[in-house]
MILOMAR-796543 format. One record per residue: x, y, z of N, C-alpha, C in turn; residue in one letter. Coordinates in steps of 0.05 Angstrom, whole numbers, padded with zeros to 5 digits, always signed. Layout:
<atoms>
XYZXYZXYZa...
</atoms>
This chain:
<atoms>
+01899+02798+03584+01904+02825+03592+01923+02826+03616x+01918+02809+03635+01936+02808+03659+01964+02800+03651x+01966+02781+03632+01993+02772+03623+02008+02794+03610x+01994+02810+03594+02006+02833+03580+02016+02853+03600x+02000+02859+03620+02008+02878+03641+02032+02869+03656x+02033+02843+03662+02057+02832+03676+02081+02834+03659x+02078+02829+03633+02101+02830+03615+02111+02859+03612x+02093+02878+03611+02101+02906+03609+02115+02915+03635x+02105+02905+03657+02118+02912+03683+02146+02901+03685x+02150+02878+03672+02177+02865+03673+02195+02875+03650x+02185+02894+03634+02202+02904+03612+02201+02887+03588x+02180+02871+03584+02178+02853+03562+02156+02862+03543x+02158+02856+03518+02138+02864+03498+02121+02840+03490x+02095+02841+03493+02078+02819+03485+02076+02817+03455x+02075+02793+03445+02072+02789+03416+02044+02795+03408x+02039+02803+03383+02012+02807+03374+01996+02781+03375x+01970+02782+03375+01953+02759+03377+01958+02739+03355x+01964+02749+03330+01968+02731+03308+01996+02718+03308x+02012+02725+03328+02039+02712+03330+02040+02695+03355x+02017+02687+03366+02016+02670+03389+01996+02647+03384x+02000+02625+03398+01982+02603+03396+01960+02606+03417x+01935+02601+03409+01913+02602+03428+01913+02577+03445x+01895+02575+03464+01894+02553+03482+01888+02526+03468x+01869+02526+03450+01862+02502+03436+01885+02492+03419x+01899+02510+03406+01923+02502+03389+01945+02491+03406x+01949+02502+03430+01970+02491+03448+01963+02463+03457x+01938+02459+03465+01930+02432+03473+01931+02413+03450x+01922+02422+03426+01923+02405+03402+01952+02398+03395x+01970+02416+03399+01998+02411+03392+02009+02388+03410x+02003+02389+03436+02013+02369+03454+02000+02342+03447x+01974+02342+03441+01960+02317+03434+01971+02306+03408x+01977+02323+03389+01988+02313+03363+02015+02300+03367x+02032+02311+03384+02059+02300+03389+02056+02273+03403x+02037+02271+03421+02032+02246+03436+02023+02224+03417x+02005+02230+03398+01996+02210+03378+02019+02203+03359x+02034+02223+03351+02056+02219+03333+02076+02199+03344x+02083+02201+03369+02104+02185+03381+02094+02158+03392x+02068+02156+03397+02058+02132+03411+02041+02113+03393x+02031+02123+03371+02013+02106+03355+02027+02097+03330x+02033+02071+03328+02046+02060+03305+02026+02046+03287x+02036+02038+03263+02019+02024+03244+02008+01998+03256x+02024+01985+03273+02015+01960+03285+01991+01965+03304x+01992+01987+03319+01969+01994+03336+01945+02001+03319x+01949+02016+03298+01926+02024+03281+01913+02000+03269x+01929+01979+03262+01917+01955+03250+01897+01942+03269x+01903+01943+03295+01886+01930+03315+01858+01943+03316x+01856+01968+03306+01830+01981+03306+01818+01983+03278x+01830+01967+03259+01820+01967+03232+01829+01989+03214x+01851+02002+03221+01862+02024+03205+01887+02014+03191x+01885+02007+03166+01908+01996+03151+01927+02018+03141x+01945+02026+03159+01964+02047+03152+01987+02037+03136x+01999+02015+03145+02022+02003+03131+02012+01981+03112x+02007+01988+03087+01998+01969+03068+01986+01982+03043x+01979+01965+03024+01968+01975+02999+01938+01974+02998x+01926+01955+03012+01898+01951+03011+01884+01971+03029x+01857+01974+03025+01842+01991+03042+01838+02019+03031x+01825+02036+03045+01819+02063+03037+01844+02080+03035x+01844+02099+03016+01867+02117+03014+01869+02135+03038x+01847+02141+03051+01847+02158+03075+01863+02146+03098x+01865+02119+03099+01880+02106+03121+01910+02105+03115x+01919+02115+03093+01947+02115+03087+01961+02140+03099x+01946+02156+03111+01957+02180+03125+01954+02176+03155x+01975+02182+03170+01975+02177+03199+01956+02196+03213x+01942+02187+03234+01924+02205+03248+01937+02231+03258x+01962+02230+03266+01976+02254+03275+01978+02275+03253x+01980+02266+03228+01981+02285+03206+01954+02299+03203x+01932+02284+03205+01906+02297+03204+01904+02318+03227x+01914+02310+03250+01913+02328+03273+01929+02354+03269x+01953+02351+03259+01970+02375+03256+01958+02393+03234x+01946+02382+03213+01933+02399+03193+01909+02414+03206x+01893+02399+03221+01870+02411+03234+01877+02433+03253x+01897+02429+03270+01904+02449+03290+01919+02472+03278x+01934+02467+03256+01947+02489+03243+01927+02508+03230x+01907+02496+03217+01886+02512+03205+01870+02527+03226x+01865+02514+03249+01851+02527+03270+01868+02551+03281x+01894+02547+03284+01911+02569+03295+01911+02593+03276x+01909+02588+03250+01908+02610+03231+01882+02625+03234x+01860+02610+03236+01833+02623+03239+01831+02637+03266x+01840+02624+03287+01837+02635+03314+01855+02659+03319x+01875+02663+03302+01892+02686+03305+01878+02713+03301x+01855+02712+03286+01840+02736+03281+01850+02752+03257x+01874+02745+03248+01886+02759+03224+01902+02739+03209x+01889+02722+03193+01904+02701+03178+01926+02712+03160x+01922+02735+03148+01943+02746+03130+01968+02753+03145x+01965+02767+03168+01988+02774+03184+02002+02750+03195x+01986+02730+03202+01998+02705+03213+02014+02691+03191x+02003+02690+03167+02017+02676+03145+02044+02691+03139x+02043+02717+03139+02067+02733+03134+02087+02728+03157x+02078+02728+03181+02095+02723+03204+02109+02696+03203x+02094+02675+03196+02105+02648+03195+02125+02646+03171x+02118+02659+03149+02136+02658+03126+02163+02672+03132x+02161+02693+03148+02185+02708+03156+02201+02693+03177x+02187+02679+03195+02201+02665+03217+02213+02639+03207x+02200+02625+03189+02209+02599+03179+02209+02597+03149x+02226+02612+03135+02225+02613+03106+02232+02586+03093x+02252+02571+03104+02259+02545+03092+02237+02525+03095x+02222+02527+03117+02199+02509+03122+02178+02515+03101x+02173+02541+03095+02154+02548+03074+02163+02537+03047x+02189+02539+03041+02199+02529+03016+02194+02499+03014x+02200+02484+03035+02195+02456+03035+02166+02449+03031x+02148+02464+03042+02120+02460+03039+02111+02465+03010x+02121+02487+02998+02114+02493+02971+02124+02472+02951x+02149+02463+02955+02160+02443+02938+02144+02417+02941x+02137+02410+02965+02121+02385+02969+02094+02387+02955x+02081+02409+02957+02055+02412+02943+02059+02410+02913x+02080+02422+02903+02086+02420+02874+02091+02391+02865x+02106+02376+02882+02112+02348+02875+02086+02332+02876x+02069+02337+02895+02043+02323+02897+02026+02328+02872x+02026+02353+02862+02011+02360+02838+02023+02345+02814x+02049+02345+02812+02062+02331+02789+02056+02301+02791x+02057+02289+02815+02051+02261+02818+02022+02254+02810x+02004+02272+02816+01976+02268+02808+01973+02269+02778x+01986+02289+02765+01984+02292+02736+01996+02268+02722x+02017+02256+02734+02029+02232+02721+02015+02207+02728x+01994+02208+02745+01980+02184+02753+01995+02166+02771x+02015+02178+02785+02031+02162+02803+02018+02158+02831x+02030+02141+02846+02020+02135+02873+02039+02148+02894x+02032+02144+02919+02049+02154+02941+02044+02182+02951x+02020+02193+02944+02014+02220+02953+02012+02221+02983x+02000+02200+02995+01998+02200+03024+02026+02200+03037x+02045+02188+03024+02072+02188+03035+02084+02216+03035x+02079+02232+03014+02089+02259+03014+02076+02276+03036x+02050+02271+03041+02036+02286+03061+02048+02279+03089x+02051+02254+03095+02061+02245+03121+02090+02254+03125x+02106+02252+03104+02135+02256+03107+02142+02286+03109x+02130+02302+03092+02138+02330+03090+02117+02350+03100x+02092+02347+03091+02072+02367+03099+02069+02367+03130x+02067+02343+03142+02063+02342+03171+02087+02355+03186x+02111+02350+03177+02135+02361+03190+02135+02392+03187x+02128+02402+03164+02129+02431+03159+02108+02445+03177x+02083+02434+03177+02062+02447+03193+02068+02445+03222x+02081+02424+03231+02088+02421+03259+02109+02442+03267x+02128+02446+03249+02149+02467+03255+02136+02495+03255x+02116+02500+03238+02102+02525+03239+02088+02529+03265x+02075+02508+03275+02061+02511+03301+02081+02515+03323x+02103+02502+03323+02123+02505+03344+02136+02532+03344x+02135+02546+03321+02147+02572+03319+02136+02592+03339x+02110+02588+03347+02097+02607+03365+02089+02594+03391x+02100+02570+03397+02095+02557+03422+02109+02571+03445x+02095+02576+03467+02108+02591+03489+02125+02572+03506x+02139+02583+03525+02158+02567+03542+02144+02544+03557x+02120+02550+03566+02105+02529+03581+02098+02506+03563x+02089+02512+03539+02082+02490+03520+02107+02474+03512x+02129+02488+03507+02153+02474+03499+02164+02457+03522x+02161+02467+03547+02170+02451+03570+02153+02426+03573x+02127+02429+03568+02109+02405+03568+02116+02385+03547x+02122+02395+03523+02129+02377+03501+02156+02363+03507x+02174+02377+03519+02200+02366+03526+02197+02343+03546x+02181+02348+03567+02176+02327+03587+02162+02304+03574x+02142+02309+03557+02128+02288+03543+02147+02271+03526x+02165+02284+03512+02185+02270+03496+02202+02251+03512x+02212+02261+03535+02228+02244+03553+02212+02219+03563x+02187+02224+03570+02170+02202+03581+02165+02182+03559x+02157+02191+03536+02150+02172+03514+02174+02156+03505x+02197+02170+03502+02221+02155+03493+02230+02135+03514x+02227+02142+03540+02234+02124+03561+02215+02099+03561x+02189+02103+03557+02171+02081+03555+02177+02064+03531x+02184+02077+03509+02191+02063+03484+02215+02044+03489x+02235+02054+03502+02259+02038+03508+02253+02015+03527x+02237+02020+03547+02230+01999+03566+02214+01978+03552x+02195+01986+03535+02179+01966+03521+02196+01949+03502x+02216+01962+03490+02234+01947+03472+02249+01926+03487x+02259+01933+03511+02274+01914+03527+02256+01891+03537x+02232+01898+03544+02213+01877+03553+02207+01858+03530x+02203+01869+03506+02199+01852+03482+02223+01834+03477x+02246+01844+03481+02270+01828+03477+02272+01805+03497x+02267+01811+03522+02269+01791+03543+02247+01769+03540x+02223+01778+03534+02201+01759+03532+02197+01747+03504x+02213+01758+03485+02210+01750+03456+02181+01752+03447x+02168+01773+03455+02141+01779+03447+02139+01808+03437x+02129+01811+03413+02125+01838+03402+02095+01845+03405x+02090+01866+03420+02063+01873+03427+02049+01887+03403x+02063+01904+03389+02052+01918+03366+02071+01916+03342x+02073+01892+03331+02092+01887+03309+02086+01903+03284x+02106+01908+03268+02102+01920+03242+02086+01901+03224x+02065+01910+03211+02049+01893+03193+02047+01906+03166x+02048+01890+03145+02042+01900+03118+02017+01887+03109x+01996+01903+03106+01969+01893+03100+01960+01872+03120x+01968+01877+03145+01959+01859+03167+01977+01836+03172x+01997+01831+03155+02014+01808+03158+02040+01816+03173x+02044+01804+03196+02068+01809+03212+02090+01790+03203x+02115+01800+03203+02138+01784+03195+02149+01769+03219x+02140+01744+03222+02146+01729+03246+02176+01722+03248x+02190+01722+03226+02219+01716+03227+02235+01739+03237x+02224+01763+03238+02238+01786+03248+02232+01789+03278x+02252+01782+03294+02247+01781+03323+02256+01807+03337x+02264+01827+03321+02272+01852+03333+02249+01866+03347x+02255+01882+03367+02234+01897+03382+02221+01917+03364x+02194+01920+03367+02179+01940+03351+02171+01964+03368x+02167+01960+03394+02160+01981+03413+02137+01999+03403x+02140+02025+03408+02118+02044+03401+02120+02055+03373x+02144+02054+03361+02147+02067+03334+02143+02047+03311x+02136+02022+03317+02129+02003+03296+02153+01988+03285x+02163+01998+03262+02185+01984+03249+02211+01986+03265x+02226+01964+03268+02251+01965+03284+02270+01987+03275x+02273+01990+03248+02293+02010+03239+02283+02039+03243x+02257+02043+03243+02247+02069+03250+02252+02075+03279x+02249+02055+03296+02256+02057+03324+02286+02064+03327x+02303+02050+03312+02332+02054+03314+02339+02082+03306x+02327+02093+03285+02334+02120+03276+02327+02141+03296x+02302+02141+03306+02294+02162+03324+02308+02159+03351x+02313+02133+03359+02327+02129+03385+02356+02139+03383x+02369+02134+03361+02397+02144+03357+02398+02174+03358x+02379+02187+03345+02379+02217+03345+02373+02228+03373x+02354+02215+03386+02347+02224+03413+02370+02219+03432x+02384+02196+03429+02408+02190+03445+02430+02211+03442x+02435+02219+03417+02455+02240+03412+02447+02267+03424x+02420+02272+03423+02410+02297+03434+02413+02297+03465x+02409+02274+03477+02414+02271+03506+02443+02277+03513x+02461+02267+03496+02489+02270+03502+02498+02299+03499x+02489+02313+03479+02499+02340+03473+02479+02362+03478x+02454+02355+03485+02434+02376+03490+02420+02371+03516x+02394+02380+03518+02377+02375+03541+02391+02384+03567x+02401+02409+03567+02416+02419+03590+02402+02418+03617x+02375+02423+03618+02362+02424+03644+02363+02397+03660x+02368+02375+03647+02369+02349+03661+02393+02348+03679x+02389+02335+03702+02411+02331+03721+02429+02309+03710x+02455+02308+03718+02473+02288+03709+02463+02259+03714x+02450+02255+03737+02440+02228+03743+02418+02219+03724x+02399+02237+03719+02377+02231+03701+02387+02228+03672x+02405+02246+03664+02415+02244+03637+02431+02218+03633x+02447+02210+03652+02462+02186+03650+02444+02161+03649x+02423+02161+03665+02404+02139+03665+02390+02136+03638x+02381+02159+03627+02368+02159+03601+02387+02150+03579x+02411+02159+03580+02431+02151+03559+02436+02121+03560x+02439+02110+03584+02443+02081+03587+02419+02065+03576x+02395+02075+03583+02371+02061+03575+02367+02062+03545x+02371+02085+03533+02368+02087+03504+02390+02072+03489x+02414+02070+03500+02435+02055+03487+02428+02025+03487x+02417+02015+03509+02409+01987+03509+02386+01982+03490x+02367+02000+03488+02345+01997+03469+02354+01997+03441x+02374+02013+03435+02385+02016+03408+02396+01989+03398x+02407+01973+03416+02418+01947+03408+02395+01928+03401x+02374+01927+03417+02353+01908+03411+02336+01915+03387x+02337+01940+03379+02323+01948+03354+02338+01937+03329x+02363+01930+03332+02377+01917+03310+02387+01934+03288x+02387+01960+03291+02397+01978+03270+02427+01980+03271x+02441+01965+03254+02470+01964+03255+02483+01991+03250x+02474+02005+03229+02485+02031+03222+02480+02051+03245x+02455+02051+03255+02449+02069+03277+02466+02064+03302x+02471+02038+03307+02487+02031+03331+02516+02039+03327x+02528+02033+03304+02556+02040+03300+02561+02070+03299x+02544+02084+03285+02547+02113+03282+02543+02126+03310x+02523+02118+03325+02519+02129+03351+02542+02123+03370x+02552+02099+03369+02574+02091+03386+02599+02108+03380x+02605+02110+03354+02630+02124+03346+02628+02154+03353x+02606+02167+03344+02603+02196+03349+02599+02202+03378x+02583+02185+03392+02579+02190+03420+02604+02188+03437x+02621+02168+03431+02646+02165+03446+02665+02189+03440x+02666+02196+03414+02684+02219+03407+02675+02245+03421x+02648+02249+03421+02638+02274+03434+02643+02272+03464x+02638+02249+03476+02643+02246+03505+02672+02250+03513x+02690+02239+03498+02719+02243+03504+02727+02272+03501x+02716+02285+03480+02723+02314+03475+02712+02331+03498x+02688+02325+03508+02677+02341+03530+02692+02335+03556x+02701+02310+03560+02716+02303+03583+02743+02319+03585x+02757+02320+03562+02782+02335+03562+02777+02365+03565x+02755+02375+03554+02748+02403+03557+02743+02410+03586x+02729+02391+03600+02724+02396+03629+02749+02395+03645x+02767+02376+03639+02792+02374+03654+02809+02398+03649x+02810+02408+03625+02826+02432+03619+02815+02457+03634x+02789+02458+03635+02777+02481+03648+02773+02479+03678x+02780+02455+03689+02778+02451+03718+02749+02451+03727x+02731+02443+03710+02702+02443+03716+02691+02415+03721x+02706+02398+03734+02698+02371+03738+02677+02370+03761x+02654+02358+03755+02632+02356+03774+02638+02332+03792x+02636+02337+03819+02640+02315+03838+02618+02295+03836x+02593+02304+03832+02570+02286+03829+02573+02269+03804x+02581+02282+03782+02585+02268+03757+02607+02247+03759x+02628+02255+03773+02651+02236+03776+02642+02212+03793x+02627+02217+03814+02617+02195+03831+02599+02176+03815x+02582+02187+03799+02564+02171+03783+02580+02155+03763x+02600+02167+03751+02617+02153+03731+02632+02130+03744x+02642+02134+03768+02656+02112+03782+02637+02090+03789x+02612+02097+03797+02592+02076+03804+02585+02060+03779x+02581+02074+03757+02574+02060+03732+02597+02041+03723x+02622+02051+03727+02645+02035+03719+02647+02009+03736x+02639+02011+03762+02639+01988+03779+02617+01968+03772x+02594+01979+03763+02572+01962+03756+02573+01951+03727x+02591+01962+03711+02593+01954+03683+02598+01924+03680x+02618+01912+03694+02623+01883+03690+02599+01866+03697x+02584+01874+03718+02560+01859+03726+02539+01861+03704x+02536+01885+03693+02516+01888+03672+02523+01872+03647x+02548+01872+03640+02557+01857+03616+02552+01827+03620x+02558+01818+03644+02554+01789+03650+02524+01782+03648x+02507+01799+03659+02478+01794+03658+02468+01794+03630x+02477+01813+03614+02468+01814+03586+02477+01790+03570x+02501+01782+03575+02511+01758+03562+02495+01733+03569x+02486+01731+03594+02471+01708+03603+02444+01706+03589x+02431+01728+03583+02405+01727+03571+02407+01728+03540x+02431+01727+03529+02435+01725+03500+02434+01752+03486x+02439+01774+03501+02438+01800+03489+02459+01804+03467x+02484+01795+03472+02505+01799+03453+02504+01779+03430x+02491+01756+03435+02487+01737+03413+02469+01749+03392x+02448+01762+03401+02429+01775+03383+02442+01797+03367x+02459+01812+03381+02474+01834+03368+02493+01823+03346x+02507+01802+03353+02526+01791+03334+02512+01779+03309x+02488+01768+03314+02473+01757+03291+02465+01779+03272x+02459+01803+03281+02452+01825+03263+02475+01833+03245x+02499+01830+03255+02522+01838+03238+02531+01815+03219x+02526+01790+03228+02534+01768+03210+02514+01764+03188x+02488+01766+03194+02466+01762+03175+02453+01789+03170x+02456+01800+03146+02444+01827+03141+02419+01825+03125x+02408+01801+03120+02383+01798+03105+02385+01808+03077x+02409+01809+03065+02412+01817+03037+02416+01847+03033x+02420+01862+03055+02421+01891+03052+02445+01899+03036x+02468+01886+03040+02492+01894+03025+02488+01889+02995x+02476+01866+02988+02471+01861+02960+02451+01880+02948x+02431+01888+02964+02410+01907+02955+02423+01933+02948x+02443+01942+02963+02455+01968+02956+02471+01967+02930x+02482+01943+02924+02495+01941+02898+02475+01940+02875x+02453+01925+02879+02433+01922+02858+02420+01948+02852x+02416+01965+02871+02402+01990+02866+02418+02009+02848x+02445+02007+02850+02462+02023+02832+02460+02012+02804x+02459+01985+02801+02456+01973+02775+02430+01980+02762x+02410+01985+02778+02383+01991+02768+02383+02018+02753x+02400+02036+02762+02402+02062+02748+02411+02060+02719x+02428+02040+02714+02439+02037+02687+02419+02024+02668x+02396+02016+02677+02376+02003+02660+02357+02024+02647x+02361+02050+02653+02343+02070+02642+02360+02091+02627x+02347+02104+02607+02360+02124+02592+02363+02150+02608x+02380+02168+02599+02384+02193+02613+02358+02209+02615x+02343+02209+02593+02317+02223+02593+02298+02213+02614x+02297+02186+02616+02279+02173+02636+02288+02181+02665x+02314+02181+02669+02324+02188+02696+02319+02217+02703x+02320+02235+02683+02316+02263+02688+02287+02269+02694x+02268+02258+02678+02240+02265+02681+02224+02243+02696x+02237+02220+02701+02223+02199+02716+02213+02177+02698x+02223+02152+02701+02214+02130+02685+02185+02122+02692x+02174+02103+02677+02148+02093+02683+02149+02077+02709x+02131+02084+02728+02132+02072+02754+02128+02042+02754x+02110+02033+02736+02105+02004+02735+02130+01989+02726x+02144+02001+02706+02168+01988+02697+02190+01987+02719x+02192+02009+02734+02211+02010+02757+02204+01988+02777x+02178+01985+02783+02170+01964+02803+02177+01936+02793x+02172+01932+02767+02178+01905+02755+02208+01899+02757x+02224+01918+02747+02253+01914+02747+02264+01911+02776x+02253+01926+02794+02262+01925+02822+02257+01897+02833x+02234+01885+02828+02229+01859+02839+02245+01837+02824x+02248+01840+02798+02264+01821+02783+02293+01820+02793x+02303+01843+02801+02331+01845+02810+02334+01840+02840x+02313+01829+02853+02315+01821+02881+02313+01844+02901x+02300+01866+02894+02297+01888+02912+02268+01891+02922x+02257+01868+02930+02229+01868+02939+02225+01885+02964x+02246+01888+02980+02243+01904+03005+02249+01933+03001x+02254+01941+02976+02258+01970+02971+02286+01977+02962x+02289+02003+02956+02315+02014+02947+02327+02029+02970x+02349+02020+02981+02358+02030+03007+02375+02056+03005x+02364+02075+02990+02375+02102+02990+02353+02120+02980x+02347+02142+02995+02323+02158+02987+02327+02173+02961x+02351+02181+02955+02355+02198+02931+02356+02181+02905x+02367+02156+02908+02365+02138+02885+02336+02130+02880x+02322+02125+02901+02294+02117+02898+02277+02139+02886x+02281+02164+02895+02266+02186+02884+02273+02191+02855x+02299+02187+02848+02307+02190+02820+02294+02170+02802x+02292+02145+02811+02279+02124+02795+02249+02127+02793x+02236+02137+02813+02207+02139+02813+02197+02166+02804x+02212+02187+02809+02202+02214+02803+02220+02231+02786x+02244+02221+02781+02262+02236+02763+02282+02254+02778x+02304+02261+02764+02325+02276+02777+02316+02305+02783x+02298+02316+02767+02290+02344+02772+02275+02346+02798x+02256+02328+02802+02241+02328+02827+02260+02322+02851x+02278+02303+02847+02297+02295+02868+02314+02319+02876x+02323+02334+02856+02340+02357+02862+02325+02379+02878x+02300+02384+02870+02283+02403+02884+02278+02395+02913x+02271+02370+02917+02266+02360+02944+02291+02360+02960x+02314+02353+02948+02339+02352+02963+02347+02380+02973x+02346+02399+02955+02353+02427+02963+02334+02437+02984x+02308+02434+02980+02289+02444+03000+02292+02430+03027x+02296+02404+03026+02299+02389+03051+02325+02396+03065x+02346+02401+03050+02372+02410+03061+02369+02436+03075x+02355+02455+03063+02351+02481+03075+02333+02479+03100x+02313+02461+03098+02296+02456+03121+02311+02445+03145x+02330+02427+03140+02347+02416+03162+02365+02438+03173x+02376+02455+03155+02393+02477+03164+02378+02496+03182x+02353+02501+03174+02337+02519+03191+02331+02507+03218x+02326+02481+03219+02322+02468+03245+02347+02471+03262x+02370+02467+03250+02395+02469+03265+02400+02497+03275x+02392+02517+03260+02395+02545+03269+02376+02552+03291x+02351+02541+03290+02332+02546+03311+02343+02535+03338x+02353+02511+03337+02366+02499+03361+02394+02509+03363x+02398+02534+03372+02424+02546+03371+02444+02534+03391x+02434+02520+03411+02452+02509+03432+02473+02492+03419x+02497+02493+03430+02519+02478+03420+02514+02448+03421x+02524+02434+03401+02520+02405+03401+02498+02395+03383x+02482+02413+03371+02460+02405+03354+02470+02390+03329x+02495+02394+03322+02507+02381+03299+02509+02351+03303x+02510+02342+03328+02513+02313+03334+02489+02297+03325x+02465+02303+03334+02442+02287+03324+02436+02293+03295x+02443+02317+03285+02439+02324+03257+02457+02307+03239x+02481+02302+03247+02499+02286+03232+02490+02257+03231x+02482+02246+03254+02472+02219+03256+02447+02216+03238x+02429+02236+03239+02405+02236+03223+02411+02235+03193x+02429+02251+03184+02436+02251+03156+02448+02225+03147x+02466+02213+03163+02478+02188+03157+02456+02166+03155x+02438+02165+03174+02418+02144+03175+02397+02147+03153x+02392+02172+03145+02373+02176+03123+02383+02162+03097x+02409+02162+03093+02420+02151+03069+02423+02121+03069x+02415+02108+03091+02418+02079+03093+02393+02064+03088x+02371+02078+03081+02346+02064+03076+02329+02082+03057x+02305+02074+03051+02288+02090+03034+02280+02116+03048x+02276+02115+03074+02271+02137+03092+02252+02158+03079x+02262+02182+03074+02245+02204+03065+02235+02202+03036x+02243+02181+03022+02232+02176+02995+02206+02161+02996x+02198+02151+03019+02173+02137+03022+02157+02149+03045x+02136+02136+03052+02119+02146+03074+02132+02142+03101x+02137+02163+03116+02148+02161+03142+02142+02187+03157x+02139+02185+03183+02135+02209+03200+02160+02215+03216x+02182+02203+03208+02208+02208+03222+02217+02237+03221x+02213+02252+03198+02222+02280+03199+02207+02297+03220x+02181+02291+03224+02166+02306+03244+02177+02299+03272x+02183+02273+03276+02194+02265+03302+02221+02277+03307x+02238+02278+03286+02264+02290+03289+02262+02320+03296x+02243+02333+03283+02240+02362+03288+02233+02366+03317x+02216+02349+03329+02208+02351+03357+02233+02348+03375x+02249+02328+03368+02273+02323+03384+02292+02347+03385x+02297+02358+03361+02315+02381+03359+02304+02406+03373x+02278+02412+03367+02267+02437+03377+02261+02436+03407x+02258+02412+03418+02253+02410+03447+02280+02408+03463x+02298+02392+03454+02323+02387+03469+02344+02408+03464x+02341+02424+03443+02360+02446+03438+02345+02473+03438x+02325+02475+03456+02309+02499+03457+02325+02523+03465x+02326+02544+03449+02342+02567+03456+02328+02584+03476x+02344+02601+03489+02332+02621+03507+02317+02642+03491x+02293+02649+03499+02277+02668+03484+02288+02696+03488x+02290+02711+03466+02299+02738+03467+02274+02756+03468x+02263+02761+03492+02239+02776+03494+02243+02803+03507x+02268+02811+03511+02273+02837+03523+02265+02859+03504x+02251+02879+03514+02243+02901+03497+02256+02927+03507x+02251+02948+03492+02261+02974+03500+02245+02984+03523x+02255+03005+03538+02239+03018+03559+02212+03027+03548x+02194+03033+03565+02167+03038+03557+02162+03067+03548x+02183+03083+03546+02180+03110+03536+02175+03110+03506x+02161+03130+03496+02154+03131+03468+02178+03133+03450x+02198+03149+03458+02221+03153+03441+02237+03127+03438x+02242+03113+03461+02258+03089+03459+02242+03067+03445x+02215+03065+03450+02200+03044+03437+02198+03048+03407x+02201+03073+03398+02200+03078+03369+02226+03069+03356x+02248+03071+03371+02274+03063+03360+02279+03033+03362x+02267+03020+03382+02274+02992+03387+02260+02973+03367x+02273+02953+03357+02260+02933+03340+02241+02916+03356x+02221+02907+03343+02201+02889+03356+02213+02861+03359x+02211+02850+03383+02222+02824+03388+02201+02806+03400x+02190+02788+03384+02168+02771+03393+02178+02744+03402x+02166+02734+03423+02174+02708+03432+02172+02686+03411x+02152+02688+03394+02149+02668+03373+02172+02666+03354x+02186+02688+03349+02207+02688+03329+02232+02673+03339x+02236+02672+03365+02259+02658+03376+02252+02630+03385x+02227+02624+03383+02218+02598+03393+02225+02575+03375x+02227+02552+03386+02231+02527+03370+02204+02514+03367x
</atoms>
């Protein structure tokens, strides 16, 4: 009541109760994001939860953060007091997210009818991301600020842990498949588990630091960029490293020339840049001493068969008839041919993998829905530069199985975009007179929120 009175006094219009998150939902949202970013499959294995693997209960194939987001989303609908109005509000505010959710549910039903596996993957990959975006649609400024701070802290800890693992050659929470860690893979695992998952989310976060996150001071932003860049190397993602380096440098040069043309050169930023330039030779020498660049060079010389795998996956398409590819071949046959052709580690493109396992029709539906979902995320984060992490994200998605298998990366990417490109809320309302309020459109904070 007091908040509503203050908003009316300031000329603002309070959103209806069903267009706001209650206290429990806000706390649950923060807790969900914390679990999402901090709890990997390696950590879960230590407590007997076999998330990354085939053995064990089907319930353990879904990440705890997914259970949490489903629980708190359902609670937010019930606590709103008007579930119908809330559902209509969310459908109007996030139509592409609703489409993605509907398509995902349809694919899950089709998978069940065909007797296929991987339902938990669909839930983790798409359902969790959609419900998280729905919750964020009505998050207030205080909650979003808390999530943004949490994101910076967690990603900083993740990068520091990765560097410690590299220096000590010890992985604290390694990626495990049915409990078996791959001892020959010495790349850092940090908080996100698999090294390539770390590389993907770190690259997207790095690009968002470069082109977004405006409230950060130049010194803090520069420190975070340097830290995430170093962590990106030890994660060993070659594509992530090259794409980030190329696009980051191009964006930085473009912004530098824009600043010089506009005469808006920051003295503090210039001083920091000069200091970093002076320290750069020392840093390079130190990294070379501890073998940093040797490890990087090894990743480019030895790709573990990735190049050959990309060729073999294209040959695999020619082993099936057109009808099989349209409606989906027998999954057991696909698994057999995949292993016979040396693709034990998977098919390193999400759309080829979905075509082989679920057919071109399902692949087309998921591709269209996911594309619109990404477009909606980009529109929510209206601040300039959101295209930079979005472009890196799209490129990296096509370099592995990514969204064709179980992953919570889409949910993490949504958090990065909605937090670091958070738009200013349009909460100005008409004057409090009856005539003007009748003419003015309703503008709720939740509709402009990320």
